[in-house]
DSSP file (Angstrom, degrees, kcal/mol; ACC not computed):
  #  RESIDUE AA STRUCTURE BP1 BP2  ACC     N-H-->O    O-->H-N    N-H-->O    O-->H-N    TCO  KAPPA ALPHA  PHI   PSI    X-CA   Y-CA   Z-CA
    1    1 A M              0   0    0      0, 0.0   106,-0.1     0, 0.0     0, 0.0   0.000 360.0 360.0 360.0 131.5    0.0    0.0    0.0
    2    2 A S     >  -     0   0    0     75,-0.2     4,-2.7     1,-0.1     5,-0.2  -0.224 360.0-110.1 -69.6 162.9    1.4    3.4   -1.0
    3    3 A D  H  > S+     0   0    0      1,-0.2     4,-2.6     2,-0.2     5,-0.2   0.896 118.3  52.7 -60.6 -41.6    2.0    6.1    1.6
    4    4 A I  H  > S+     0   0    0      2,-0.2     4,-1.1     1,-0.2    -1,-0.2   0.891 111.6  46.0 -64.6 -37.7   -0.8    8.2    0.2
    5    5 A V  H  > S+     0   0    0      2,-0.2     4,-0.9     1,-0.2     3,-0.4   0.936 112.9  49.2 -69.1 -45.8   -3.3    5.3    0.5
    6    6 A A  H >< S+     0   0    0     -4,-2.7     3,-0.6     1,-0.2     4,-0.3   0.909 112.0  49.2 -59.0 -42.5   -2.1    4.4    4.0
    7    7 A A  H 3< S+     0   0    0     -4,-2.6    -1,-0.2     1,-0.2    -2,-0.2   0.764 122.4  33.2 -68.4 -25.4   -2.4    8.0    5.1
    8    8 A N  H 3X S+     0   0    0     -4,-1.1     4,-2.9    -3,-0.4     5,-0.2   0.298  85.0 109.5-113.5   7.3   -5.9    8.3    3.7
    9    9 A R  H <X S+     0   0    0     -4,-0.9     4,-2.5    -3,-0.6     5,-0.2   0.925  84.4  39.1 -55.2 -55.4   -7.3    4.8    4.2
   10   10 A D  H  > S+     0   0    0     -4,-0.3     4,-2.6     1,-0.2    -1,-0.2   0.898 116.8  51.3 -64.5 -40.4   -9.8    5.5    6.9
   11   11 A R  H  > S+     0   0    0      2,-0.2     4,-2.0     1,-0.2    -1,-0.2   0.889 111.3  48.9 -63.1 -39.1  -10.9    8.8    5.3
   12   12 A L  H  X S+     0   0    0     -4,-2.9     4,-1.7     2,-0.2    -2,-0.2   0.920 112.5  46.5 -66.7 -45.4  -11.4    7.0    2.0
   13   13 A L  H  X S+     0   0    0     -4,-2.5     4,-1.8    -5,-0.2    -2,-0.2   0.894 112.2  50.9 -65.6 -39.5  -13.4    4.2    3.6
   14   14 A Q  H  X S+     0   0    0     -4,-2.6     4,-2.6     1,-0.2    -1,-0.2   0.895 107.5  54.0 -63.9 -39.1  -15.5    6.7    5.5
   15   15 A A  H  X S+     0   0    0     -4,-2.0     4,-2.6     1,-0.2    -1,-0.2   0.873 105.9  52.6 -63.9 -37.1  -16.2    8.6    2.3
   16   16 A A  H  X S+     0   0    0     -4,-1.7     4,-1.8     2,-0.2    -1,-0.2   0.908 110.1  48.3 -63.9 -41.3  -17.5    5.5    0.6
   17   17 A V  H  X S+     0   0    0     -4,-1.8     4,-0.9     2,-0.2    -2,-0.2   0.919 112.2  49.1 -63.8 -43.8  -19.9    5.0    3.6
   18   18 A E  H >< S+     0   0    0     -4,-2.6     3,-0.8     1,-0.2     4,-0.4   0.906 109.0  52.8 -61.7 -42.2  -21.0    8.6    3.3
   19   19 A A  H >< S+     0   0    0     -4,-2.6     3,-2.0     1,-0.2    -1,-0.2   0.871  99.2  63.7 -62.2 -37.4  -21.5    8.3   -0.4
   20   20 A K  H >< S+     0   0    0     -4,-1.8     3,-1.7     1,-0.3    -1,-0.2   0.819  90.9  66.6 -57.5 -31.7  -23.7    5.2    0.1
   21   21 A A  T << S+     0   0    0     -4,-0.9    -1,-0.3    -3,-0.8    -2,-0.2   0.727  99.6  51.5 -63.0 -21.2  -26.2    7.4    2.0
   22   22 A F  T <  S+     0   0    0     -3,-2.0    -1,-0.3    -4,-0.4    -2,-0.2   0.320  80.1 130.8 -99.5   7.1  -26.9    9.3   -1.3
   23   23 A A    <   -     0   0    0     -3,-1.7     2,-0.7    -4,-0.2    26,-0.2  -0.294  50.3-147.8 -59.5 143.7  -27.6    6.1   -3.4
   24   24 A Y  B     +a   49   0A   0     24,-2.7    26,-3.0     1,-0.1     3,-0.1  -0.884  40.1 146.3-113.4  95.0  -30.8    6.2   -5.4
   25   25 A A     >  +     0   0    0     -2,-0.7     4,-1.5    24,-0.2     6,-0.1  -0.429   2.4 145.7-131.8  57.3  -31.9    2.6   -5.4
   26   26 A P  T  4 S+     0   0    0      0, 0.0    -1,-0.1     0, 0.0    -2,-0.0   0.703  78.2  41.9 -70.6 -17.1  -35.7    2.5   -5.4
   27   27 A Y  T  4 S+     0   0    0     -3,-0.1    -2,-0.1     3,-0.1    25,-0.0   0.905 127.5  22.9 -96.0 -52.6  -35.8   -0.7   -7.5
   28   28 A S  T  4 S-     0   0    0      2,-0.1     3,-0.1     1,-0.0    -3,-0.1   0.740  82.3-145.4 -87.0 -23.6  -33.1   -3.0   -6.2
   29   29 A K     <  +     0   0    0     -4,-1.5     2,-0.8     1,-0.2    -4,-0.1   0.724  58.4 132.1  60.5  21.6  -32.9   -1.5   -2.7
   30   30 A F        -     0   0    0     -5,-0.1     2,-0.3    53,-0.0    -1,-0.2  -0.839  42.8-162.4-108.5  94.1  -29.1   -2.3   -3.0
   31   31 A R        -     0   0    0     -2,-0.8    53,-0.6    -3,-0.1     2,-0.4  -0.564   8.9-176.4 -81.6 138.6  -27.2    0.8   -2.0
   32   32 A V  E     -C   83   0B   0     -2,-0.3    16,-1.5    51,-0.2     2,-0.4  -0.997   7.0-167.9-134.1 138.9  -23.5    1.1   -3.0
   33   33 A G  E     -CD  82  47B   0     49,-2.6    49,-2.5    -2,-0.4     2,-0.3  -0.977   6.2-174.6-124.7 142.0  -21.1    3.9   -2.1
   34   34 A A  E     -CD  81  46B   0     12,-2.9    12,-2.5    -2,-0.4     2,-0.4  -0.969   8.3-166.0-133.6 150.0  -17.7    4.4   -3.7
   35   35 A A  E     -CD  80  45B   0     45,-2.4    45,-2.7    -2,-0.3     2,-0.5  -0.990   7.6-157.9-138.8 129.9  -14.8    6.8   -2.9
   36   36 A L  E     -CD  79  44B   0      8,-2.9     8,-2.5    -2,-0.4     2,-0.6  -0.916   6.9-149.1-112.0 126.7  -11.9    7.4   -5.3
   37   37 A L  E     -CD  78  43B   0     41,-2.9    40,-3.4    -2,-0.5    41,-1.2  -0.861  13.4-146.9 -98.6 120.1   -8.6    8.8   -4.1
   38   38 A T  E >   -C   76   0B   0      4,-3.1     3,-2.0    -2,-0.6    38,-0.3  -0.383  29.1-106.6 -78.7 164.1   -6.7   10.9   -6.5
   39   39 A E  T 3  S+     0   0    0     36,-2.0    37,-0.1     1,-0.3    -1,-0.1   0.720 121.4  55.0 -64.2 -19.9   -2.9   10.9   -6.6
   40   40 A D  T 3  S-     0   0    0     35,-0.3    -1,-0.3     2,-0.1    36,-0.1   0.298 124.6-100.1 -97.2  10.3   -3.0   14.4   -5.0
   41   41 A G  S <  S+     0   0    0     -3,-2.0     2,-0.2     1,-0.3    -2,-0.1   0.457  75.5 138.0  93.1   1.6   -5.1   13.3   -2.0
   42   42 A E        -     0   0    0     -5,-0.0    -4,-3.1     1,-0.0     2,-0.5  -0.548  42.9-143.2 -78.6 146.8   -8.6   14.5   -3.1
   43   43 A I  E     -D   37   0B   0     -6,-0.2     2,-0.5    -2,-0.2    -6,-0.2  -0.953  11.3-166.5-114.2 129.3  -11.5   12.1   -2.6
   44   44 A I  E     -D   36   0B   0     -8,-2.5    -8,-2.9    -2,-0.5     2,-0.2  -0.964  13.0-150.8-114.1 125.8  -14.4   11.9   -5.1
   45   45 A K  E     -D   35   0B   0     -2,-0.5     2,-0.3   -10,-0.2   -10,-0.2  -0.631  13.8-177.5 -97.5 153.6  -17.5   10.1   -4.0
   46   46 A G  E     -D   34   0B   0    -12,-2.5   -12,-2.9    -2,-0.2     2,-0.3  -0.992   6.4-168.5-146.9 146.7  -20.0    8.2   -6.0
   47   47 A A  E     -D   33   0B   0     -2,-0.3     2,-0.2   -14,-0.2   -14,-0.2  -0.930  36.2 -96.6-128.7 155.3  -23.3    6.4   -5.3
   48   48 A N        -     0   0    0    -16,-1.5   -24,-2.7    -2,-0.3     2,-0.5  -0.521  34.4-162.1 -72.4 140.6  -25.4    4.1   -7.5
   49   49 A I  B     -aB  24  58A   0      9,-2.6     9,-2.3    -2,-0.2   -24,-0.2  -0.954   8.7-156.9-127.7 108.5  -28.2    5.8   -9.3
   50   50 A E        -     0   0    0    -26,-3.0     2,-0.3    -2,-0.5     5,-0.1  -0.345   2.7-156.2 -85.3 166.7  -30.9    3.5  -10.6
   51   51 A N    >   -     0   0    0      3,-0.1     3,-2.5    -2,-0.1     6,-0.2  -0.994  27.6-121.5-143.1 144.1  -33.3    4.2  -13.4
   52   52 A A  T 3  S+     0   0    0     -2,-0.3     3,-0.1     1,-0.3    -1,-0.1   0.761 115.5  57.1 -59.0 -24.9  -36.7    2.7  -14.2
   53   53 A S  T 3  S-     0   0    0      1,-0.1     2,-3.4    -3,-0.0    -1,-0.3   0.466  95.4-148.6 -84.0   0.1  -35.4    1.5  -17.6
   54   54 A Y  S X  S+     0   0    0     -3,-2.5     3,-1.9     1,-0.2    -1,-0.1  -0.203  87.8  72.7  62.4 -50.2  -32.7   -0.4  -15.7
   55   55 A G  T 3  S+     0   0    0     -2,-3.4    -1,-0.2     1,-0.3    -3,-0.1   0.743  90.3  60.2 -63.6 -22.3  -30.2    0.0  -18.6
   56   56 A G  T 3  S+     0   0    0     -5,-0.1    -1,-0.3     2,-0.1     2,-0.1   0.440  80.7 116.0 -84.2   0.1  -29.9    3.7  -17.5
   57   57 A T    <   -     0   0    0     -3,-1.9     2,-0.4    -6,-0.2    -7,-0.2  -0.422  50.2-159.1 -69.7 142.9  -28.6    2.7  -14.1
   58   58 A I  B     -B   49   0A   0     -9,-2.3    -9,-2.6    -2,-0.1    -2,-0.1  -0.993  14.2-127.5-126.5 133.1  -25.1    3.7  -13.2
   59   59 A C     >  -     0   0    0     -2,-0.4     4,-2.3   -11,-0.2   -12,-0.1  -0.269  24.3-111.3 -73.6 161.0  -23.1    2.0  -10.4
   60   60 A A  H  > S+     0   0    0      1,-0.2     4,-2.3     2,-0.2   -26,-0.2   0.888 116.2  53.2 -60.1 -42.0  -21.4    3.9   -7.6
   61   61 A E  H  > S+     0   0    0      1,-0.2     4,-2.1     2,-0.2    -1,-0.2   0.934 111.4  44.8 -62.7 -45.9  -17.9    3.2   -8.9
   62   62 A R  H  > S+     0   0    0      1,-0.2     4,-2.8     2,-0.2     5,-0.2   0.858 108.9  57.7 -68.0 -33.8  -18.7    4.5  -12.4
   63   63 A T  H  X S+     0   0    0     -4,-2.3     4,-2.5     2,-0.2    -1,-0.2   0.940 108.1  47.1 -58.5 -46.4  -20.4    7.5  -10.8
   64   64 A A  H  X S+     0   0    0     -4,-2.3     4,-2.5     1,-0.2    -2,-0.2   0.916 114.0  46.6 -62.1 -44.0  -17.1    8.4   -9.0
   65   65 A F  H  X S+     0   0    0     -4,-2.1     4,-3.1     2,-0.2     5,-0.3   0.899 112.2  49.8 -67.1 -39.8  -15.0    7.9  -12.1
   66   66 A V  H  X S+     0   0    0     -4,-2.8     4,-2.3     2,-0.2    -2,-0.2   0.927 111.9  48.6 -64.5 -44.2  -17.4    9.9  -14.3
   67   67 A K  H  X S+     0   0    0     -4,-2.5     4,-0.6    -5,-0.2    -2,-0.2   0.946 115.7  44.3 -58.8 -48.1  -17.4   12.8  -11.8
   68   68 A A  H ><>S+     0   0    0     -4,-2.5     5,-2.5     1,-0.2     3,-1.2   0.948 114.8  46.6 -63.4 -50.6  -13.6   12.7  -11.6
   69   69 A A  H ><5S+     0   0    0     -4,-3.1     3,-1.7     1,-0.3    -1,-0.2   0.866 107.8  56.6 -62.8 -36.4  -12.9   12.4  -15.3
   70   70 A S  H 3<5S+     0   0    0     -4,-2.3    -1,-0.3     1,-0.3    -2,-0.2   0.661 107.5  50.3 -71.4 -13.1  -15.4   15.2  -16.1
   71   71 A E  T <<5S-     0   0    0     -3,-1.2    -1,-0.3    -4,-0.6    -2,-0.2   0.272 125.4-102.8-102.6   7.6  -13.4   17.4  -13.8
   72   72 A G  T < 5S+     0   0    0     -3,-1.7     2,-0.6     1,-0.3    -3,-0.2   0.546  76.2 138.6  86.5   7.8  -10.1   16.5  -15.5
   73   73 A K      < +     0   0    0     -5,-2.5    -1,-0.3    -6,-0.2    -2,-0.2  -0.772   9.9 152.0 -90.1 123.8   -8.8   14.1  -12.8
   74   74 A R        +     0   0    0     -2,-0.6     2,-0.5     1,-0.1    -1,-0.1   0.374  46.1  79.9-133.5   1.4   -7.3   11.0  -14.4
   75   75 A K        -     0   0    0     28,-0.0   -36,-2.0     2,-0.0     2,-0.3  -0.964  57.0-177.5-121.2 122.8   -4.7    9.7  -11.9
   76   76 A F  E     -C   38   0B   0     -2,-0.5    28,-0.3    26,-0.4   -38,-0.3  -0.884  25.5-170.2-126.3 149.5   -5.9    7.7   -9.0
   77   77 A A  E    S-     0   0B   0    -40,-3.4     2,-0.3     1,-0.4   -75,-0.2   0.700  71.1 -11.7-107.1 -28.2   -4.3    6.0   -6.0
   78   78 A A  E     -C   37   0B   0    -41,-1.2   -41,-2.9    29,-0.2     2,-0.4  -0.987  49.2-143.9-167.6 163.1   -7.1    3.9   -4.5
   79   79 A L  E     -Ce  36 109B   0     29,-1.5    31,-3.4    -2,-0.3     2,-0.4  -0.998  10.4-163.5-136.8 137.6  -10.8    3.1   -4.6
   80   80 A A  E     -Ce  35 110B   0    -45,-2.7   -45,-2.4    -2,-0.4     2,-0.4  -0.971   8.9-175.7-121.2 141.6  -13.1    2.1   -1.7
   81   81 A V  E     +Ce  34 111B   0     29,-2.6    31,-3.1    -2,-0.4     2,-0.3  -0.996   4.6 172.8-136.6 138.5  -16.5    0.4   -2.1
   82   82 A T  E     +Ce  33 112B   0    -49,-2.5   -49,-2.6    -2,-0.4     2,-0.2  -0.983   5.3 179.6-143.8 157.3  -19.1   -0.5    0.4
   83   83 A T  E     -C   32   0B   0     29,-0.8   -51,-0.2    -2,-0.3   -63,-0.1  -0.663  48.2 -93.8-135.0-170.2  -22.7   -1.8    0.4
   84   84 A D  S    S+     0   0    0    -53,-0.6     2,-0.2    -2,-0.2   -52,-0.1   0.312  89.0 111.3 -92.1   7.2  -25.3   -2.7    3.1
   85   85 A V  S    S-     0   0    0      2,-0.1    29,-2.2     1,-0.1    -2,-0.3  -0.582  74.9-127.6 -84.8 144.6  -24.1   -6.4    2.9
   86   86 A A  S    S+     0   0    0     -2,-0.2    29,-0.3    27,-0.2    27,-0.1   0.711  92.8  50.5 -66.9 -22.1  -22.3   -7.9    5.9
   87   87 A S  S    S-     0   0    0     26,-0.1    -2,-0.1    25,-0.1    27,-0.1  -0.834 103.0 -86.8-114.7 156.4  -19.4   -9.1    3.8
   88   88 A P        -     0   0    0      0, 0.0     2,-0.4     0, 0.0    25,-0.2  -0.330  41.2-154.8 -60.9 139.6  -17.3   -7.1    1.2
   89   89 A I        -     0   0    0     23,-0.3    23,-0.1    -8,-0.2    -8,-0.0  -0.959   8.8-134.4-118.7 134.8  -18.8   -7.1   -2.3
   90   90 A A        -     0   0    0     -2,-0.4     6,-0.0     1,-0.1    -8,-0.0  -0.504  31.3 -91.9 -86.4 155.2  -16.7   -6.6   -5.4
   91   91 A P        -     0   0    0      0, 0.0    -1,-0.1     0, 0.0   -10,-0.0  -0.236  46.8-102.3 -60.9 153.0  -17.5   -4.2   -8.3
   92   92 A C     >  -     0   0    0      1,-0.1     4,-2.3     4,-0.0     5,-0.2  -0.152  37.8 -97.2 -68.6 171.5  -19.5   -5.6  -11.2
   93   93 A G  H  > S+     0   0    0      1,-0.2     4,-1.9     2,-0.2     5,-0.2   0.883 122.9  51.8 -60.7 -42.6  -17.7   -6.5  -14.5
   94   94 A M  H  > S+     0   0    0      1,-0.2     4,-1.8     2,-0.2    -1,-0.2   0.912 110.9  48.5 -63.8 -41.5  -18.6   -3.2  -16.2
   95   95 A C  H  > S+     0   0    0      1,-0.2     4,-2.9     2,-0.2     5,-0.2   0.900 107.2  56.2 -64.0 -40.5  -17.2   -1.2  -13.3
   96   96 A R  H  X S+     0   0    0     -4,-2.3     4,-2.2     1,-0.2    -1,-0.2   0.893 107.4  49.1 -58.7 -39.4  -14.0   -3.3  -13.3
   97   97 A Q  H  X S+     0   0    0     -4,-1.9     4,-1.4     2,-0.2    -1,-0.2   0.888 111.0  48.9 -69.4 -37.3  -13.5   -2.4  -16.9
   98   98 A V  H  X S+     0   0    0     -4,-1.8     4,-1.0     2,-0.2    -2,-0.2   0.911 110.6  51.0 -66.8 -41.4  -14.0    1.3  -16.2
   99   99 A I  H >X S+     0   0    0     -4,-2.9     4,-1.8     1,-0.2     3,-0.8   0.925 108.0  53.8 -58.5 -43.4  -11.6    1.1  -13.3
  100  100 A R  H 3< S+     0   0    0     -4,-2.2    -1,-0.2     1,-0.2    -2,-0.2   0.817 100.2  61.9 -61.5 -32.3   -9.1   -0.6  -15.7
  101  101 A E  H 3< S+     0   0    0     -4,-1.4    -1,-0.2    -3,-0.2    -2,-0.2   0.859 119.3  23.4 -61.1 -36.1   -9.4    2.3  -18.1
  102  102 A F  H << S+     0   0    0     -4,-1.0   -26,-0.4    -3,-0.8     2,-0.3   0.571 113.2  66.9-109.9 -11.8   -8.1    4.8  -15.6
  103  103 A C  S  < S-     0   0    0     -4,-1.8     2,-0.1    -5,-0.1   -26,-0.1  -0.812  73.6-111.5-124.5 154.1   -6.0    2.9  -13.0
  104  104 A S    >   -     0   0    0    -28,-0.3     3,-1.7    -2,-0.3    24,-0.3  -0.408  34.7-114.7 -74.1 155.9   -2.8    0.9  -12.8
  105  105 A L  T 3  S+     0   0    0      1,-0.3    24,-2.7    23,-0.1    25,-0.3   0.714 115.1  54.3 -66.1 -20.2   -3.0   -2.8  -12.2
  106  106 A D  T 3  S+     0   0    0     22,-0.2    -1,-0.3    21,-0.2    -2,-0.0   0.366  77.7 124.7 -95.5   6.6   -1.3   -2.5   -8.8
  107  107 A M    <   -     0   0    0     -3,-1.7    21,-1.4     1,-0.1     2,-0.2  -0.453  64.7-118.0 -66.5 133.5   -3.8    0.1   -7.5
  108  108 A P  E     - F   0 127B   0      0, 0.0   -29,-1.5     0, 0.0     2,-0.5  -0.502  23.7-163.6 -75.0 140.5   -5.4   -1.0   -4.2
  109  109 A I  E     -eF  79 126B   0     17,-3.5    17,-2.4    -2,-0.2     2,-0.6  -0.992   7.4-154.6-123.2 121.4   -9.2   -1.5   -4.1
  110  110 A L  E     -eF  80 125B   0    -31,-3.4   -29,-2.6    -2,-0.5     2,-0.6  -0.865   5.2-165.4-102.2 120.3  -10.7   -1.6   -0.6
  111  111 A L  E     -eF  81 124B   0     13,-3.0    13,-2.9    -2,-0.6     2,-0.4  -0.926  13.3-160.4-108.7 115.5  -14.0   -3.5   -0.3
  112  112 A A  E     -eF  82 123B   0    -31,-3.1   -29,-0.8    -2,-0.6   -23,-0.3  -0.802  13.3-130.0-107.5 136.3  -15.7   -2.7    3.0
  113  113 A A    >   -     0   0    0      9,-2.2     3,-1.8    -2,-0.4   -27,-0.2  -0.324  35.9-105.0 -68.1 160.0  -18.3   -4.7    4.8
  114  114 A S  T 3  S+     0   0    0    -29,-2.2     3,-0.4     1,-0.3     4,-0.2   0.737 119.0  60.0 -61.5 -23.0  -21.4   -2.8    6.0
  115  115 A S  T >>>S+     0   0    0    -29,-0.3     4,-2.6     1,-0.2     3,-0.6   0.345  70.8 109.4 -87.4   6.5  -20.1   -2.9    9.6
  116  116 A Y  H <>5S+     0   0    0     -3,-1.8     4,-3.0     1,-0.2    -1,-0.2   0.886  74.8  51.2 -53.5 -46.5  -16.9   -1.0    8.8
  117  117 A M  H 345S+     0   0    0     -3,-0.4    -1,-0.2     1,-0.2    -2,-0.1   0.854 117.0  39.3 -64.1 -35.4  -17.9    2.3   10.6
  118  118 A E  H <45S+     0   0    0     -3,-0.6    -1,-0.2    -4,-0.2    -2,-0.2   0.910 132.5  21.9 -79.4 -43.2  -18.8    0.5   13.8
  119  119 A K  H  <5S-     0   0    0     -4,-2.6    -3,-0.2     2,-0.2    -2,-0.2   0.624  86.7-137.0-103.5 -16.0  -16.1   -2.1   14.0
  120  120 A K  S  <<S+     0   0    0     -4,-3.0     2,-0.2    -5,-0.5    -4,-0.2   0.832  76.3  86.4  56.9  33.8  -13.3   -0.6   11.8
  121  121 A D        +     0   0    0     -6,-0.3    -1,-0.3    -5,-0.1    -8,-0.2  -0.780  36.6  83.1-141.7-170.9  -12.8   -4.1   10.3
  122  122 A G        +     0   0    0      1,-0.3    -9,-2.2    -2,-0.2     2,-0.5   0.818  59.1 142.7  79.2  31.5  -14.3   -6.2    7.5
  123  123 A V  E     -F  112   0B   0    -11,-0.2     2,-0.5    -3,-0.1    -1,-0.3  -0.919  34.5-162.3-109.3 126.9  -12.1   -4.7    4.7
  124  124 A K  E     -F  111   0B   0    -13,-2.9   -13,-3.0    -2,-0.5     2,-0.5  -0.927  10.0-156.8-104.4 127.0  -10.8   -6.8    1.9
  125  125 A E  E     +F  110   0B   0     -2,-0.5     2,-0.3   -15,-0.2   -15,-0.2  -0.919  20.6 161.5-111.1 126.2   -7.9   -5.2    0.0
  126  126 A L  E     -F  109   0B   0    -17,-2.4   -17,-3.5    -2,-0.5     2,-0.2  -0.887  34.7-120.4-130.2 161.0   -7.1   -6.3   -3.5
  127  127 A T  E  >  -F  108   0B   0     -2,-0.3     4,-1.9   -19,-0.2     5,-0.2  -0.647  33.6-110.5 -92.1 163.5   -5.2   -4.9   -6.4
  128  128 A L  H  > S+     0   0    0    -21,-1.4     4,-2.5   -24,-0.3   -22,-0.2   0.889 120.1  57.0 -59.4 -38.1   -7.0   -4.2   -9.7
  129  129 A E  H  4 S+     0   0    0    -24,-2.7    -1,-0.2     1,-0.2   -23,-0.1   0.875 106.9  47.9 -63.1 -36.4   -5.0   -7.0  -11.2
  130  130 A E  H  4 S+     0   0    0    -25,-0.3    -1,-0.2     1,-0.2    -2,-0.2   0.857 115.1  46.2 -69.4 -34.2   -6.3   -9.4   -8.6
  131  131 A L  H  < S+     0   0    0     -4,-1.9    -2,-0.2     1,-0.2    -1,-0.2   0.807 128.2  24.5 -76.7 -31.0   -9.8   -8.1   -9.3
  132  132 A L  S >< S-     0   0    0     -4,-2.5     3,-0.7    -5,-0.2    -1,-0.2  -0.591  79.5-173.7-137.5  72.6   -9.5   -8.2  -13.0
  133  133 A P  T 3  S+     0   0    0      0, 0.0    -3,-0.1     0, 0.0    -4,-0.0  -0.322  72.2  17.4 -68.1 152.3   -6.9  -10.8  -14.2
  134  134 A Y  T 3  S+     0   0    0      1,-0.1    -5,-0.0    -5,-0.1     0, 0.0   0.876  94.4 178.6  56.9  40.9   -6.0  -11.0  -17.8
  135  135 A S    <   -     0   0    0     -3,-0.7     2,-0.5    -6,-0.1    -1,-0.1  -0.208  30.4-129.7 -75.5 163.7   -7.6   -7.6  -18.4
  136  136 A F        +     0   0    0      3,-0.0   -36,-0.1     4,-0.0    -1,-0.1  -0.970  36.5 171.0-112.0 123.7   -7.8   -5.5  -21.5
  137  137 A G    >>  -     0   0    0     -2,-0.5     3,-1.7   -36,-0.0     4,-0.5  -0.728  49.4 -85.9-129.7 178.3   -6.6   -1.9  -21.2
  138  138 A P  G >4 S+     0   0    0      0, 0.0     3,-1.4     0, 0.0     4,-0.3   0.830 121.3  60.2 -54.3 -36.9   -5.9    1.1  -23.3
  139  139 A E  G >4 S+     0   0    0      1,-0.3     3,-1.3     2,-0.2     4,-0.1   0.752  92.2  68.4 -66.4 -21.7   -2.3    0.0  -24.0
  140  140 A D  G X4 S+     0   0    0     -3,-1.7     3,-1.3     1,-0.3    -1,-0.3   0.749  86.5  67.8 -68.8 -22.3   -3.6   -3.1  -25.7
  141  141 A L  G << S+     0   0    0     -3,-1.4    -1,-0.3    -4,-0.5    -2,-0.2   0.712  95.3  57.3 -68.2 -19.1   -5.0   -1.0  -28.5
  142  142 A D  G <  S+     0   0    0     -3,-1.3    -1,-0.2    -4,-0.3    -2,-0.2   0.423  81.2 117.5 -91.1   0.5   -1.4   -0.2  -29.5
  143  143 A R  S <  S-     0   0    0     -3,-1.3     2,-0.1    -4,-0.1    -3,-0.0  -0.368  75.7-100.7 -69.5 146.7   -0.4   -3.9  -29.9
  144  144 A D        -     0   0    0     -2,-0.1     2,-0.3     1,-0.0    -1,-0.1  -0.392  43.8-162.7 -63.8 142.8    0.7   -5.1  -33.4
  145  145 A R        -     0   0    0     -2,-0.1    -1,-0.0    -3,-0.1     0, 0.0  -0.930  23.0-106.2-129.0 153.1   -2.1   -6.9  -35.2
  146  146 A A        -     0   0    0     -2,-0.3     3,-0.1     1,-0.1     0, 0.0  -0.516  48.7-101.3 -70.3 143.4   -2.2   -9.2  -38.2
  147  147 A P        -     0   0    0      0, 0.0    -1,-0.1     0, 0.0     0, 0.0  -0.340  47.6 -89.6 -64.6 150.3   -3.6   -7.5  -41.3
  148  148 A P              0   0    0      0, 0.0    -3,-0.0     0, 0.0     0, 0.0  -0.270 360.0 360.0 -59.8 146.9   -7.3   -8.2  -42.1
  149  149 A A              0   0    0     -3,-0.1    -3,-0.0     0, 0.0     0, 0.0   0.465 360.0 360.0 -74.1 360.0   -7.8  -11.3  -44.3
């Protein structure tokens, strides 16, 4: 874990819990909060926002990345995610791919159980590479390819 992540770990996890309070989840009732730590120590929060058409729903992790990217922030040190579930829950596949777009494979991702604020435990820490092995990222677009047949 980098120094910036270690110094901001509790603040990042608390921000994810705070973000969860703003989730708009009238259909699934499954609230998710995410907090993204920039390389300069800023924290950007995101909550899941559902939509009656379901396909228009955006996850908390993607909300945080969209907010950050739309403000010109593109370098991140860590991500924290929490739900109302008693055990840590990992981001969905689509979120994993968005995380991969912006983050290094060794970036820590902290997955917090719903009890984190009371007990200060129940956090599973993974790297992006552990969360998304054999991933496809922006650098793969520069790979040499065979000419079309």
